[in-house]
C-alpha positions, 0 to 999 in steps of 0.5 A: 498531528494525524492519527491512525485513520487519518493517516491510512486515508491519506497514504490512499488518496494520495498513493499516486504521489510516492514522495508525498505517501513516503513522508507520512511514515516515520524514519523507521517506518515499514510498508510490507505486504508479507504474503507476496513472499509466497510469489517470490517477491520481497514486498517490505520497505522500511524508511521514507526513502525505500518506500517512495522507491517501492511505490514508484517502481509499483507505479512505472508497471502500473500507472493507474495504480489508484484505491477505491471503495475504501471501507474503514472498518477499525479506527482508533487514535493508534490503529486503522484497519481498512478494505480497499480496491484497485483495478488497473492495467499492468504494463508488463503483462497488458493485463488487468489487476483487479485486488481487494487489499485489506491494511492495517496501519499502526501510527506512532507520534503522527506518522505510519510506524507500520502499514501491513497490507494483505491481498490475494496473491493469485489475483496478484500472480495472475496479473503480474506474471508473464 
């Protein structure tokens, strides 16, 4: 059974495979980026099917989306916290999306119960808004 740091690393490493990443989540697991609400974006997905769809639609617009420069800052069996970066071209705008994420993962029974990510909303708006 995977612990929280292992689950977070698997999520970060596997982001290019939405189905594989979605299987890391519990049936009621949640992926959320709550600060995107300030941009009018509902960035909350619950359950593996919704999470797979959410990540898949992101990859359609940002096909080279990959996490890099991962720094695990807190590692316990139930929770992990890390910072990680993305730099990739957004197809819809032609701009480069350069972002630093902070992610907190809560594990339950070897699955992701919650992954909450924060990010710089200005950088997101500059890259994704026309």
